[in-house]
mmCIF entry with sequence, helices, sheets and N, C-alpha, C, O atoms, coordinates in Angstrom:
data_MODEL
# 
_entry.id   MODEL 
# 
_entity.id                         1 
_entity.type                       polymer 
_entity.pdbx_number_of_molecules   1 
# 
_entity_poly.entity_id                      1 
_entity_poly.type                           'polypeptide(L)' 
_entity_poly.nstd_linkage                   no 
_entity_poly.nstd_monomer                   no 
_entity_poly.pdbx_seq_one_letter_code       
;(UNK)(UNK)(UNK)(UNK)(UNK)(UNK)(UNK)(UNK)(UNK)(UNK)(UNK)(UNK)(UNK)(UNK)(UNK)(UNK)
(UNK)(UNK)(UNK)(UNK)(UNK)(UNK)(UNK)(UNK)(UNK)(UNK)(UNK)(UNK)(UNK)(UNK)(UNK)(UNK)
(UNK)(UNK)(UNK)(UNK)(UNK)(UNK)(UNK)(UNK)(UNK)(UNK)(UNK)(UNK)(UNK)(UNK)(UNK)(UNK)
(UNK)(UNK)(UNK)(UNK)(UNK)(UNK)
;
_entity_poly.pdbx_seq_one_letter_code_can   XXXXXXXXXXXXXXXXXXXXXXXXXXXXXXXXXXXXXXXXXXXXXXXXXXXXXX 
_entity_poly.pdbx_strand_id                 A 
# 
loop_
_entity_poly_seq.entity_id 
_entity_poly_seq.num 
_entity_poly_seq.mon_id 
_entity_poly_seq.hetero 
1 1  UNK n 
1 2  UNK n 
1 3  UNK n 
1 4  UNK n 
1 5  UNK n 
1 6  UNK n 
1 7  UNK n 
1 8  UNK n 
1 9  UNK n 
1 10 UNK n 
1 11 UNK n 
1 12 UNK n 
1 13 UNK n 
1 14 UNK n 
1 15 UNK n 
1 16 UNK n 
1 17 UNK n 
1 18 UNK n 
1 19 UNK n 
1 20 UNK n 
1 21 UNK n 
1 22 UNK n 
1 23 UNK n 
1 24 UNK n 
1 25 UNK n 
1 26 UNK n 
1 27 UNK n 
1 28 UNK n 
1 29 UNK n 
1 30 UNK n 
1 31 UNK n 
1 32 UNK n 
1 33 UNK n 
1 34 UNK n 
1 35 UNK n 
1 36 UNK n 
1 37 UNK n 
1 38 UNK n 
1 39 UNK n 
1 40 UNK n 
1 41 UNK n 
1 42 UNK n 
1 43 UNK n 
1 44 UNK n 
1 45 UNK n 
1 46 UNK n 
1 47 UNK n 
1 48 UNK n 
1 49 UNK n 
1 50 UNK n 
1 51 UNK n 
1 52 UNK n 
1 53 UNK n 
1 54 UNK n 
# 
_struct_asym.id          A 
_struct_asym.entity_id   1 
# 
loop_
_struct_conf.conf_type_id 
_struct_conf.id 
_struct_conf.pdbx_PDB_helix_id 
_struct_conf.beg_label_comp_id 
_struct_conf.beg_label_asym_id 
_struct_conf.beg_label_seq_id 
_struct_conf.pdbx_beg_PDB_ins_code 
_struct_conf.end_label_comp_id 
_struct_conf.end_label_asym_id 
_struct_conf.end_label_seq_id 
_struct_conf.pdbx_end_PDB_ins_code 
_struct_conf.beg_auth_comp_id 
_struct_conf.beg_auth_asym_id 
_struct_conf.beg_auth_seq_id 
_struct_conf.end_auth_comp_id 
_struct_conf.end_auth_asym_id 
_struct_conf.end_auth_seq_id 
_struct_conf.pdbx_PDB_helix_class 
_struct_conf.details 
_struct_conf.pdbx_PDB_helix_length 
HELX_P HELX_P1 AA1 UNK A 4  ? UNK A 8  ? UNK A 4  UNK A 8  5 ? 5  
HELX_P HELX_P2 AA2 UNK A 10 ? UNK A 20 ? UNK A 10 UNK A 20 1 ? 11 
HELX_P HELX_P3 AA3 UNK A 42 ? UNK A 46 ? UNK A 42 UNK A 46 1 ? 5  
# 
_struct_conf_type.id          HELX_P 
_struct_conf_type.criteria    ? 
_struct_conf_type.reference   ? 
# 
loop_
_atom_site.group_PDB 
_atom_site.id 
_atom_site.type_symbol 
_atom_site.label_atom_id 
_atom_site.label_alt_id 
_atom_site.label_comp_id 
_atom_site.label_asym_id 
_atom_site.label_entity_id 
_atom_site.label_seq_id 
_atom_site.pdbx_PDB_ins_code 
_atom_site.Cartn_x 
_atom_site.Cartn_y 
_atom_site.Cartn_z 
_atom_site.occupancy 
_atom_site.B_iso_or_equiv 
_atom_site.pdbx_formal_charge 
_atom_site.auth_seq_id 
_atom_site.auth_comp_id 
_atom_site.auth_asym_id 
_atom_site.auth_atom_id 
_atom_site.pdbx_PDB_model_num 
ATOM 1   N N  . UNK A 1 1  ? -111.919 -3.938  2.143  1.00 0.00 ? 1  UNK A N  1 
ATOM 2   C CA . UNK A 1 1  ? -111.351 -2.681  1.741  1.00 0.00 ? 1  UNK A CA 1 
ATOM 3   C C  . UNK A 1 1  ? -112.151 -1.551  2.369  1.00 0.00 ? 1  UNK A C  1 
ATOM 4   O O  . UNK A 1 1  ? -113.381 -1.577  2.374  1.00 0.00 ? 1  UNK A O  1 
ATOM 5   N N  . UNK A 1 2  ? -111.462 -0.584  2.883  1.00 0.00 ? 2  UNK A N  1 
ATOM 6   C CA . UNK A 1 2  ? -112.092 0.628   3.389  1.00 0.00 ? 2  UNK A CA 1 
ATOM 7   C C  . UNK A 1 2  ? -111.621 1.762   2.496  1.00 0.00 ? 2  UNK A C  1 
ATOM 8   O O  . UNK A 1 2  ? -110.419 1.993   2.364  1.00 0.00 ? 2  UNK A O  1 
ATOM 9   N N  . UNK A 1 3  ? -112.559 2.469   1.885  1.00 0.00 ? 3  UNK A N  1 
ATOM 10  C CA . UNK A 1 3  ? -112.185 3.499   0.927  1.00 0.00 ? 3  UNK A CA 1 
ATOM 11  C C  . UNK A 1 3  ? -112.218 4.899   1.499  1.00 0.00 ? 3  UNK A C  1 
ATOM 12  O O  . UNK A 1 3  ? -112.762 5.158   2.573  1.00 0.00 ? 3  UNK A O  1 
ATOM 13  N N  . UNK A 1 4  ? -111.621 5.776   0.747  1.00 0.00 ? 4  UNK A N  1 
ATOM 14  C CA . UNK A 1 4  ? -111.600 7.207   1.023  1.00 0.00 ? 4  UNK A CA 1 
ATOM 15  C C  . UNK A 1 4  ? -111.022 7.525   2.395  1.00 0.00 ? 4  UNK A C  1 
ATOM 16  O O  . UNK A 1 4  ? -110.237 6.746   2.937  1.00 0.00 ? 4  UNK A O  1 
ATOM 17  N N  . UNK A 1 5  ? -111.406 8.659   2.954  1.00 0.00 ? 5  UNK A N  1 
ATOM 18  C CA . UNK A 1 5  ? -110.804 9.100   4.210  1.00 0.00 ? 5  UNK A CA 1 
ATOM 19  C C  . UNK A 1 5  ? -111.297 8.320   5.415  1.00 0.00 ? 5  UNK A C  1 
ATOM 20  O O  . UNK A 1 5  ? -110.711 8.454   6.490  1.00 0.00 ? 5  UNK A O  1 
ATOM 21  N N  . UNK A 1 6  ? -112.320 7.529   5.298  1.00 0.00 ? 6  UNK A N  1 
ATOM 22  C CA . UNK A 1 6  ? -112.840 6.780   6.447  1.00 0.00 ? 6  UNK A CA 1 
ATOM 23  C C  . UNK A 1 6  ? -111.891 5.662   6.872  1.00 0.00 ? 6  UNK A C  1 
ATOM 24  O O  . UNK A 1 6  ? -112.083 5.070   7.934  1.00 0.00 ? 6  UNK A O  1 
ATOM 25  N N  . UNK A 1 7  ? -110.878 5.362   6.074  1.00 0.00 ? 7  UNK A N  1 
ATOM 26  C CA . UNK A 1 7  ? -109.925 4.342   6.494  1.00 0.00 ? 7  UNK A CA 1 
ATOM 27  C C  . UNK A 1 7  ? -109.157 4.770   7.740  1.00 0.00 ? 7  UNK A C  1 
ATOM 28  O O  . UNK A 1 7  ? -108.548 3.931   8.403  1.00 0.00 ? 7  UNK A O  1 
ATOM 29  N N  . UNK A 1 8  ? -109.174 6.076   8.072  1.00 0.00 ? 8  UNK A N  1 
ATOM 30  C CA . UNK A 1 8  ? -108.510 6.569   9.277  1.00 0.00 ? 8  UNK A CA 1 
ATOM 31  C C  . UNK A 1 8  ? -109.463 6.677   10.463 1.00 0.00 ? 8  UNK A C  1 
ATOM 32  O O  . UNK A 1 8  ? -109.038 7.043   11.558 1.00 0.00 ? 8  UNK A O  1 
ATOM 33  N N  . UNK A 1 9  ? -110.721 6.370   10.269 1.00 0.00 ? 9  UNK A N  1 
ATOM 34  C CA . UNK A 1 9  ? -111.713 6.458   11.330 1.00 0.00 ? 9  UNK A CA 1 
ATOM 35  C C  . UNK A 1 9  ? -111.617 5.203   12.195 1.00 0.00 ? 9  UNK A C  1 
ATOM 36  O O  . UNK A 1 9  ? -111.737 4.095   11.674 1.00 0.00 ? 9  UNK A O  1 
ATOM 37  N N  . UNK A 1 10 ? -111.404 5.352   13.511 1.00 0.00 ? 10 UNK A N  1 
ATOM 38  C CA . UNK A 1 10 ? -111.246 4.179   14.377 1.00 0.00 ? 10 UNK A CA 1 
ATOM 39  C C  . UNK A 1 10 ? -112.439 3.229   14.344 1.00 0.00 ? 10 UNK A C  1 
ATOM 40  O O  . UNK A 1 10 ? -112.258 2.015   14.434 1.00 0.00 ? 10 UNK A O  1 
ATOM 41  N N  . UNK A 1 11 ? -113.648 3.756   14.219 1.00 0.00 ? 11 UNK A N  1 
ATOM 42  C CA . UNK A 1 11 ? -114.817 2.879   14.194 1.00 0.00 ? 11 UNK A CA 1 
ATOM 43  C C  . UNK A 1 11 ? -114.849 2.012   12.941 1.00 0.00 ? 11 UNK A C  1 
ATOM 44  O O  . UNK A 1 11 ? -115.214 0.839   13.010 1.00 0.00 ? 11 UNK A O  1 
ATOM 45  N N  . UNK A 1 12 ? -114.476 2.571   11.810 1.00 0.00 ? 12 UNK A N  1 
ATOM 46  C CA . UNK A 1 12 ? -114.442 1.792   10.576 1.00 0.00 ? 12 UNK A CA 1 
ATOM 47  C C  . UNK A 1 12 ? -113.321 0.753   10.632 1.00 0.00 ? 12 UNK A C  1 
ATOM 48  O O  . UNK A 1 12 ? -113.476 -0.365  10.141 1.00 0.00 ? 12 UNK A O  1 
ATOM 49  N N  . UNK A 1 13 ? -112.189 1.133   11.236 1.00 0.00 ? 13 UNK A N  1 
ATOM 50  C CA . UNK A 1 13 ? -111.099 0.175   11.414 1.00 0.00 ? 13 UNK A CA 1 
ATOM 51  C C  . UNK A 1 13 ? -111.504 -0.990  12.298 1.00 0.00 ? 13 UNK A C  1 
ATOM 52  O O  . UNK A 1 13 ? -111.144 -2.136  12.029 1.00 0.00 ? 13 UNK A O  1 
ATOM 53  N N  . UNK A 1 14 ? -112.252 -0.698  13.354 1.00 0.00 ? 14 UNK A N  1 
ATOM 54  C CA . UNK A 1 14 ? -112.724 -1.755  14.257 1.00 0.00 ? 14 UNK A CA 1 
ATOM 55  C C  . UNK A 1 14 ? -113.696 -2.680  13.537 1.00 0.00 ? 14 UNK A C  1 
ATOM 56  O O  . UNK A 1 14 ? -113.662 -3.896  13.728 1.00 0.00 ? 14 UNK A O  1 
ATOM 57  N N  . UNK A 1 15 ? -114.556 -2.106  12.716 1.00 0.00 ? 15 UNK A N  1 
ATOM 58  C CA . UNK A 1 15 ? -115.487 -2.931  11.939 1.00 0.00 ? 15 UNK A CA 1 
ATOM 59  C C  . UNK A 1 15 ? -114.728 -3.830  10.976 1.00 0.00 ? 15 UNK A C  1 
ATOM 60  O O  . UNK A 1 15 ? -115.038 -5.015  10.856 1.00 0.00 ? 15 UNK A O  1 
ATOM 61  N N  . UNK A 1 16 ? -113.742 -3.279  10.294 1.00 0.00 ? 16 UNK A N  1 
ATOM 62  C CA . UNK A 1 16 ? -112.929 -4.066  9.353  1.00 0.00 ? 16 UNK A CA 1 
ATOM 63  C C  . UNK A 1 16 ? -112.220 -5.205  10.086 1.00 0.00 ? 16 UNK A C  1 
ATOM 64  O O  . UNK A 1 16 ? -112.179 -6.333  9.595  1.00 0.00 ? 16 UNK A O  1 
ATOM 65  N N  . UNK A 1 17 ? -111.661 -4.907  11.263 1.00 0.00 ? 17 UNK A N  1 
ATOM 66  C CA . UNK A 1 17 ? -110.971 -5.944  12.042 1.00 0.00 ? 17 UNK A CA 1 
ATOM 67  C C  . UNK A 1 17 ? -111.955 -7.042  12.460 1.00 0.00 ? 17 UNK A C  1 
ATOM 68  O O  . UNK A 1 17 ? -111.618 -8.225  12.404 1.00 0.00 ? 17 UNK A O  1 
ATOM 69  N N  . UNK A 1 18 ? -113.160 -6.663  12.877 1.00 0.00 ? 18 UNK A N  1 
ATOM 70  C CA . UNK A 1 18 ? -114.166 -7.658  13.266 1.00 0.00 ? 18 UNK A CA 1 
ATOM 71  C C  . UNK A 1 18 ? -114.580 -8.511  12.074 1.00 0.00 ? 18 UNK A C  1 
ATOM 72  O O  . UNK A 1 18 ? -114.761 -9.720  12.211 1.00 0.00 ? 18 UNK A O  1 
ATOM 73  N N  . UNK A 1 19 ? -114.729 -7.896  10.915 1.00 0.00 ? 19 UNK A N  1 
ATOM 74  C CA . UNK A 1 19 ? -115.061 -8.652  9.709  1.00 0.00 ? 19 UNK A CA 1 
ATOM 75  C C  . UNK A 1 19 ? -113.934 -9.624  9.349  1.00 0.00 ? 19 UNK A C  1 
ATOM 76  O O  . UNK A 1 19 ? -114.184 -10.790 9.044  1.00 0.00 ? 19 UNK A O  1 
ATOM 77  N N  . UNK A 1 20 ? -112.700 -9.134  9.387  1.00 0.00 ? 20 UNK A N  1 
ATOM 78  C CA . UNK A 1 20 ? -111.553 -9.985  9.056  1.00 0.00 ? 20 UNK A CA 1 
ATOM 79  C C  . UNK A 1 20 ? -111.398 -11.155 10.026 1.00 0.00 ? 20 UNK A C  1 
ATOM 80  O O  . UNK A 1 20 ? -110.951 -12.235 9.639  1.00 0.00 ? 20 UNK A O  1 
ATOM 81  N N  . UNK A 1 21 ? -111.769 -10.932 11.290 1.00 0.00 ? 21 UNK A N  1 
ATOM 82  C CA . UNK A 1 21 ? -111.651 -11.979 12.306 1.00 0.00 ? 21 UNK A CA 1 
ATOM 83  C C  . UNK A 1 21 ? -112.839 -12.937 12.288 1.00 0.00 ? 21 UNK A C  1 
ATOM 84  O O  . UNK A 1 21 ? -112.848 -13.922 13.026 1.00 0.00 ? 21 UNK A O  1 
ATOM 85  N N  . UNK A 1 22 ? -113.830 -12.662 11.461 1.00 0.00 ? 22 UNK A N  1 
ATOM 86  C CA . UNK A 1 22 ? -114.992 -13.527 11.394 1.00 0.00 ? 22 UNK A CA 1 
ATOM 87  C C  . UNK A 1 22 ? -115.963 -13.347 12.543 1.00 0.00 ? 22 UNK A C  1 
ATOM 88  O O  . UNK A 1 22 ? -116.830 -14.196 12.752 1.00 0.00 ? 22 UNK A O  1 
ATOM 89  N N  . UNK A 1 23 ? -115.838 -12.261 13.293 1.00 0.00 ? 23 UNK A N  1 
ATOM 90  C CA . UNK A 1 23 ? -116.691 -12.029 14.458 1.00 0.00 ? 23 UNK A CA 1 
ATOM 91  C C  . UNK A 1 23 ? -118.120 -11.645 14.068 1.00 0.00 ? 23 UNK A C  1 
ATOM 92  O O  . UNK A 1 23 ? -119.033 -11.759 14.885 1.00 0.00 ? 23 UNK A O  1 
ATOM 93  N N  . UNK A 1 24 ? -118.317 -11.197 12.848 1.00 0.00 ? 24 UNK A N  1 
ATOM 94  C CA . UNK A 1 24 ? -119.626 -10.699 12.442 1.00 0.00 ? 24 UNK A CA 1 
ATOM 95  C C  . UNK A 1 24 ? -120.305 -11.599 11.416 1.00 0.00 ? 24 UNK A C  1 
ATOM 96  O O  . UNK A 1 24 ? -121.399 -11.285 10.948 1.00 0.00 ? 24 UNK A O  1 
ATOM 97  N N  . UNK A 1 25 ? -119.685 -12.682 11.073 1.00 0.00 ? 25 UNK A N  1 
ATOM 98  C CA . UNK A 1 25 ? -120.212 -13.513 9.997  1.00 0.00 ? 25 UNK A CA 1 
ATOM 99  C C  . UNK A 1 25 ? -119.689 -13.021 8.658  1.00 0.00 ? 25 UNK A C  1 
ATOM 100 O O  . UNK A 1 25 ? -118.875 -12.099 8.601  1.00 0.00 ? 25 UNK A O  1 
ATOM 101 N N  . UNK A 1 26 ? -120.153 -13.630 7.598  1.00 0.00 ? 26 UNK A N  1 
ATOM 102 C CA . UNK A 1 26 ? -119.672 -13.289 6.264  1.00 0.00 ? 26 UNK A CA 1 
ATOM 103 C C  . UNK A 1 26 ? -120.443 -12.079 5.731  1.00 0.00 ? 26 UNK A C  1 
ATOM 104 O O  . UNK A 1 26 ? -121.671 -12.101 5.648  1.00 0.00 ? 26 UNK A O  1 
ATOM 105 N N  . UNK A 1 27 ? -119.723 -11.050 5.381  1.00 0.00 ? 27 UNK A N  1 
ATOM 106 C CA . UNK A 1 27 ? -120.353 -9.860  4.805  1.00 0.00 ? 27 UNK A CA 1 
ATOM 107 C C  . UNK A 1 27 ? -120.369 -10.006 3.288  1.00 0.00 ? 27 UNK A C  1 
ATOM 108 O O  . UNK A 1 27 ? -119.336 -10.253 2.667  1.00 0.00 ? 27 UNK A O  1 
ATOM 109 N N  . UNK A 1 28 ? -121.521 -9.855  2.714  1.00 0.00 ? 28 UNK A N  1 
ATOM 110 C CA . UNK A 1 28 ? -121.631 -9.887  1.256  1.00 0.00 ? 28 UNK A CA 1 
ATOM 111 C C  . UNK A 1 28 ? -121.663 -8.488  0.680  1.00 0.00 ? 28 UNK A C  1 
ATOM 112 O O  . UNK A 1 28 ? -121.128 -8.242  -0.401 1.00 0.00 ? 28 UNK A O  1 
ATOM 113 N N  . UNK A 1 29 ? -122.286 -7.576  1.393  1.00 0.00 ? 29 UNK A N  1 
ATOM 114 C CA . UNK A 1 29 ? -122.347 -6.190  0.940  1.00 0.00 ? 29 UNK A CA 1 
ATOM 115 C C  . UNK A 1 29 ? -122.537 -5.313  2.163  1.00 0.00 ? 29 UNK A C  1 
ATOM 116 O O  . UNK A 1 29 ? -123.387 -5.584  3.011  1.00 0.00 ? 29 UNK A O  1 
ATOM 117 N N  . UNK A 1 30 ? -121.748 -4.273  2.244  1.00 0.00 ? 30 UNK A N  1 
ATOM 118 C CA . UNK A 1 30 ? -121.874 -3.322  3.344  1.00 0.00 ? 30 UNK A CA 1 
ATOM 119 C C  . UNK A 1 30 ? -121.882 -1.933  2.741  1.00 0.00 ? 30 UNK A C  1 
ATOM 120 O O  . UNK A 1 30 ? -120.924 -1.522  2.085  1.00 0.00 ? 30 UNK A O  1 
ATOM 121 N N  . UNK A 1 31 ? -122.949 -1.228  2.963  1.00 0.00 ? 31 UNK A N  1 
ATOM 122 C CA . UNK A 1 31 ? -123.077 0.134   2.457  1.00 0.00 ? 31 UNK A CA 1 
ATOM 123 C C  . UNK A 1 31 ? -123.347 1.042   3.641  1.00 0.00 ? 31 UNK A C  1 
ATOM 124 O O  . UNK A 1 31 ? -124.325 0.854   4.364  1.00 0.00 ? 31 UNK A O  1 
ATOM 125 N N  . UNK A 1 32 ? -122.488 2.018   3.840  1.00 0.00 ? 32 UNK A N  1 
ATOM 126 C CA . UNK A 1 32 ? -122.604 2.896   4.992  1.00 0.00 ? 32 UNK A CA 1 
ATOM 127 C C  . UNK A 1 32 ? -122.659 4.337   4.516  1.00 0.00 ? 32 UNK A C  1 
ATOM 128 O O  . UNK A 1 32 ? -121.840 4.762   3.701  1.00 0.00 ? 32 UNK A O  1 
ATOM 129 N N  . UNK A 1 33 ? -123.607 5.071   5.017  1.00 0.00 ? 33 UNK A N  1 
ATOM 130 C CA . UNK A 1 33 ? -123.654 6.517   4.805  1.00 0.00 ? 33 UNK A CA 1 
ATOM 131 C C  . UNK A 1 33 ? -123.342 7.152   6.143  1.00 0.00 ? 33 UNK A C  1 
ATOM 132 O O  . UNK A 1 33 ? -124.004 6.862   7.140  1.00 0.00 ? 33 UNK A O  1 
ATOM 133 N N  . UNK A 1 34 ? -122.355 8.002   6.173  1.00 0.00 ? 34 UNK A N  1 
ATOM 134 C CA . UNK A 1 34 ? -122.016 8.652   7.433  1.00 0.00 ? 34 UNK A CA 1 
ATOM 135 C C  . UNK A 1 34 ? -121.844 10.140  7.208  1.00 0.00 ? 34 UNK A C  1 
ATOM 136 O O  . UNK A 1 34 ? -121.524 10.602  6.113  1.00 0.00 ? 34 UNK A O  1 
ATOM 137 N N  . UNK A 1 35 ? -122.063 10.850  8.257  1.00 0.00 ? 35 UNK A N  1 
ATOM 138 C CA . UNK A 1 35 ? -121.985 12.301  8.211  1.00 0.00 ? 35 UNK A CA 1 
ATOM 139 C C  . UNK A 1 35 ? -121.187 12.777  9.414  1.00 0.00 ? 35 UNK A C  1 
ATOM 140 O O  . UNK A 1 35 ? -121.227 12.167  10.482 1.00 0.00 ? 35 UNK A O  1 
ATOM 141 N N  . UNK A 1 36 ? -120.474 13.853  9.231  1.00 0.00 ? 36 UNK A N  1 
ATOM 142 C CA . UNK A 1 36 ? -119.755 14.419  10.358 1.00 0.00 ? 36 UNK A CA 1 
ATOM 143 C C  . UNK A 1 36 ? -120.767 14.932  11.374 1.00 0.00 ? 36 UNK A C  1 
ATOM 144 O O  . UNK A 1 36 ? -121.856 15.365  10.996 1.00 0.00 ? 36 UNK A O  1 
ATOM 145 N N  . UNK A 1 37 ? -120.423 14.889  12.660 1.00 0.00 ? 37 UNK A N  1 
ATOM 146 C CA . UNK A 1 37 ? -121.389 15.263  13.683 1.00 0.00 ? 37 UNK A CA 1 
ATOM 147 C C  . UNK A 1 37 ? -121.737 16.751  13.694 1.00 0.00 ? 37 UNK A C  1 
ATOM 148 O O  . UNK A 1 37 ? -122.785 17.138  14.211 1.00 0.00 ? 37 UNK A O  1 
ATOM 149 N N  . UNK A 1 38 ? -120.877 17.572  13.136 1.00 0.00 ? 38 UNK A N  1 
ATOM 150 C CA . UNK A 1 38 ? -121.144 19.011  13.128 1.00 0.00 ? 38 UNK A CA 1 
ATOM 151 C C  . UNK A 1 38 ? -120.456 19.629  11.918 1.00 0.00 ? 38 UNK A C  1 
ATOM 152 O O  . UNK A 1 38 ? -119.550 19.045  11.323 1.00 0.00 ? 38 UNK A O  1 
ATOM 153 N N  . UNK A 1 39 ? -120.904 20.804  11.580 1.00 0.00 ? 39 UNK A N  1 
ATOM 154 C CA . UNK A 1 39 ? -120.259 21.530  10.477 1.00 0.00 ? 39 UNK A CA 1 
ATOM 155 C C  . UNK A 1 39 ? -118.835 21.923  10.877 1.00 0.00 ? 39 UNK A C  1 
ATOM 156 O O  . UNK A 1 39 ? -118.549 22.096  12.061 1.00 0.00 ? 39 UNK A O  1 
ATOM 157 N N  . UNK A 1 40 ? -117.942 22.064  9.894  1.00 0.00 ? 40 UNK A N  1 
ATOM 158 C CA . UNK A 1 40 ? -116.590 22.501  10.224 1.00 0.00 ? 40 UNK A CA 1 
ATOM 159 C C  . UNK A 1 40 ? -116.601 23.961  10.684 1.00 0.00 ? 40 UNK A C  1 
ATOM 160 O O  . UNK A 1 40 ? -117.581 24.673  10.466 1.00 0.00 ? 40 UNK A O  1 
ATOM 161 N N  . UNK A 1 41 ? -115.524 24.400  11.314 1.00 0.00 ? 41 UNK A N  1 
ATOM 162 C CA . UNK A 1 41 ? -115.457 25.780  11.768 1.00 0.00 ? 41 UNK A CA 1 
ATOM 163 C C  . UNK A 1 41 ? -115.561 26.760  10.588 1.00 0.00 ? 41 UNK A C  1 
ATOM 164 O O  . UNK A 1 41 ? -115.115 26.456  9.482  1.00 0.00 ? 41 UNK A O  1 
ATOM 165 N N  . UNK A 1 42 ? -116.141 27.912  10.831 1.00 0.00 ? 42 UNK A N  1 
ATOM 166 C CA . UNK A 1 42 ? -116.302 28.927  9.786  1.00 0.00 ? 42 UNK A CA 1 
ATOM 167 C C  . UNK A 1 42 ? -114.957 29.298  9.178  1.00 0.00 ? 42 UNK A C  1 
ATOM 168 O O  . UNK A 1 42 ? -114.870 29.528  7.972  1.00 0.00 ? 42 UNK A O  1 
ATOM 169 N N  . UNK A 1 43 ? -113.906 29.362  9.992  1.00 0.00 ? 43 UNK A N  1 
ATOM 170 C CA . UNK A 1 43 ? -112.576 29.701  9.482  1.00 0.00 ? 43 UNK A CA 1 
ATOM 171 C C  . UNK A 1 43 ? -112.138 28.704  8.406  1.00 0.00 ? 43 UNK A C  1 
ATOM 172 O O  . UNK A 1 43 ? -111.510 29.096  7.423  1.00 0.00 ? 43 UNK A O  1 
ATOM 173 N N  . UNK A 1 44 ? -112.458 27.440  8.581  1.00 0.00 ? 44 UNK A N  1 
ATOM 174 C CA . UNK A 1 44 ? -112.118 26.435  7.570  1.00 0.00 ? 44 UNK A CA 1 
ATOM 175 C C  . UNK A 1 44 ? -112.996 26.577  6.334  1.00 0.00 ? 44 UNK A C  1 
ATOM 176 O O  . UNK A 1 44 ? -112.513 26.473  5.206  1.00 0.00 ? 44 UNK A O  1 
ATOM 177 N N  . UNK A 1 45 ? -114.275 26.813  6.547  1.00 0.00 ? 45 UNK A N  1 
ATOM 178 C CA . UNK A 1 45 ? -115.201 26.948  5.411  1.00 0.00 ? 45 UNK A CA 1 
ATOM 179 C C  . UNK A 1 45 ? -114.737 28.065  4.480  1.00 0.00 ? 45 UNK A C  1 
ATOM 180 O O  . UNK A 1 45 ? -114.824 27.931  3.260  1.00 0.00 ? 45 UNK A O  1 
ATOM 181 N N  . UNK A 1 46 ? -114.247 29.160  5.046  1.00 0.00 ? 46 UNK A N  1 
ATOM 182 C CA . UNK A 1 46 ? -113.827 30.311  4.249  1.00 0.00 ? 46 UNK A CA 1 
ATOM 183 C C  . UNK A 1 46 ? -112.649 29.996  3.334  1.00 0.00 ? 46 UNK A C  1 
ATOM 184 O O  . UNK A 1 46 ? -112.474 30.655  2.309  1.00 0.00 ? 46 UNK A O  1 
ATOM 185 N N  . UNK A 1 47 ? -111.843 29.008  3.686  1.00 0.00 ? 47 UNK A N  1 
ATOM 186 C CA . UNK A 1 47 ? -110.654 28.686  2.873  1.00 0.00 ? 47 UNK A CA 1 
ATOM 187 C C  . UNK A 1 47 ? -110.729 27.278  2.267  1.00 0.00 ? 47 UNK A C  1 
ATOM 188 O O  . UNK A 1 47 ? -109.719 26.754  1.796  1.00 0.00 ? 47 UNK A O  1 
ATOM 189 N N  . UNK A 1 48 ? -111.908 26.672  2.277  1.00 0.00 ? 48 UNK A N  1 
ATOM 190 C CA . UNK A 1 48 ? -112.022 25.268  1.853  1.00 0.00 ? 48 UNK A CA 1 
ATOM 191 C C  . UNK A 1 48 ? -112.031 25.082  0.344  1.00 0.00 ? 48 UNK A C  1 
ATOM 192 O O  . UNK A 1 48 ? -112.033 23.948  -0.135 1.00 0.00 ? 48 UNK A O  1 
ATOM 193 N N  . UNK A 1 49 ? -112.036 26.153  -0.398 1.00 0.00 ? 49 UNK A N  1 
ATOM 194 C CA . UNK A 1 49 ? -111.997 26.021  -1.854 1.00 0.00 ? 49 UNK A CA 1 
ATOM 195 C C  . UNK A 1 49 ? -113.354 25.738  -2.469 1.00 0.00 ? 49 UNK A C  1 
ATOM 196 O O  . UNK A 1 49 ? -113.424 25.299  -3.617 1.00 0.00 ? 49 UNK A O  1 
ATOM 197 N N  . UNK A 1 50 ? -114.418 25.975  -1.749 1.00 0.00 ? 50 UNK A N  1 
ATOM 198 C CA . UNK A 1 50 ? -115.738 25.823  -2.317 1.00 0.00 ? 50 UNK A CA 1 
ATOM 199 C C  . UNK A 1 50 ? -116.441 24.524  -1.964 1.00 0.00 ? 50 UNK A C  1 
ATOM 200 O O  . UNK A 1 50 ? -117.525 24.262  -2.484 1.00 0.00 ? 50 UNK A O  1 
ATOM 201 N N  . UNK A 1 51 ? -115.869 23.709  -1.107 1.00 0.00 ? 51 UNK A N  1 
ATOM 202 C CA . UNK A 1 51 ? -116.539 22.471  -0.709 1.00 0.00 ? 51 UNK A CA 1 
ATOM 203 C C  . UNK A 1 51 ? -117.740 22.734  0.175  1.00 0.00 ? 51 UNK A C  1 
ATOM 204 O O  . UNK A 1 51 ? -118.663 21.921  0.228  1.00 0.00 ? 51 UNK A O  1 
ATOM 205 N N  . UNK A 1 52 ? -117.739 23.842  0.856  1.00 0.00 ? 52 UNK A N  1 
ATOM 206 C CA . UNK A 1 52 ? -118.824 24.201  1.769  1.00 0.00 ? 52 UNK A CA 1 
ATOM 207 C C  . UNK A 1 52 ? -119.371 25.553  1.372  1.00 0.00 ? 52 UNK A C  1 
ATOM 208 O O  . UNK A 1 52 ? -118.651 26.394  0.835  1.00 0.00 ? 52 UNK A O  1 
ATOM 209 N N  . UNK A 1 53 ? -120.643 25.756  1.637  1.00 0.00 ? 53 UNK A N  1 
ATOM 210 C CA . UNK A 1 53 ? -121.286 27.030  1.343  1.00 0.00 ? 53 UNK A CA 1 
ATOM 211 C C  . UNK A 1 53 ? -121.812 27.610  2.641  1.00 0.00 ? 53 UNK A C  1 
ATOM 212 O O  . UNK A 1 53 ? -122.450 26.911  3.428  1.00 0.00 ? 53 UNK A O  1 
ATOM 213 N N  . UNK A 1 54 ? -121.546 28.886  2.865  1.00 0.00 ? 54 UNK A N  1 
ATOM 214 C CA . UNK A 1 54 ? -122.055 29.527  4.080  1.00 0.00 ? 54 UNK A CA 1 
ATOM 215 C C  . UNK A 1 54 ? -123.260 30.349  3.777  1.00 0.00 ? 54 UNK A C  1 
ATOM 216 O O  . UNK A 1 54 ? -123.830 30.965  4.678  1.00 0.00 ? 54 UNK A O  1 
# 
């Protein structure tokens, strides 16, 4: 299972496909912390509803 918005991330999809195909061995627990490579544009931050602070 891939949760939240990362299910649309191609890298996470590729990892899931490799796990399902048995290419990586049996996964018992996978914990990933990921961060966006850069802050969103200021125009988005201004209308994001408080998710970001400038």
